[in-house]
C-alpha positions, 0 to 999 in steps of 0.5 A: 406403602401398605394398600387396603383390600375390601375383599379380605374384611368380613362383613362385620368388621366393615360395619365396625369401620363404618361406626367409627367416627370420621373426626374426632376433636382432641380434648382441651386437656390434650392441647394444653399438655402438648403445649406445656410439653413443647415448652418444656423442650424450649420449642415453643416460647411463651407470647406475651403482648408487648408492654409499653409504660405509660410514659412511652405511650405519652412520648409516642402520642407527643411525637405523633402529635408533633409530626402531624403539627410540622405536616400541617405547617410545611404543607401551609408554607408550600401553599403560601410559597406557591400562591406567592409565585402565582402572585409574582407570576401575574405582575409579569403578564403582559399589558392587555392581560393586565388590562383585562384583569382590571376591567374585571375587577373594575366591573366587580367594583362597580357590582359590590359598590352599587350592593353597598349602597342598597344595604347602607340605605336600610342601615343605621347611620353608623354602618352607612358612614363605615361602608362609605368609608370603606368605598372611599379608601379603595376609590382612592387607593385605586386613584393613586394607582391610575395616578401612577400609570399616567405619570411618565417613566422619565418624570418618576426618575428625575423629578416628581410631577403632579398631575391632578385627575378629576373623577 
């Protein structure tokens, strides 16, 4: 390797070297000529952006939309299945847990009924009638369930036993 020895340079030569620019940017024309020469030799390919026809773009958008809709439907199906399994597991609770749930629901029903009575006092007659019908329908449904609870299991299988539950 060549080692330079600054002692061999004259002061004029040192000044001439110091006056030279440290870096020099190549001209744009040089870059273009270099790229053209490399392409002619086959060392550099032209870089074109891939162009897709409009039909491919539309098909890709439709596929993306179908994938999104399928994922949404699958997620809803999984959620419904999980909800169904949760409800099924709640039905197999022990009687004490079921009684606690009935107590909470009954308290919530009474609170809602009280709010309904307060709201229907100032409402028009048609709204008050509808509110009463809704409250009575829920109450009759609850009474039917209480009647099923009071019915002995043997009477359900052998014959219908009619009980009157006064409330």
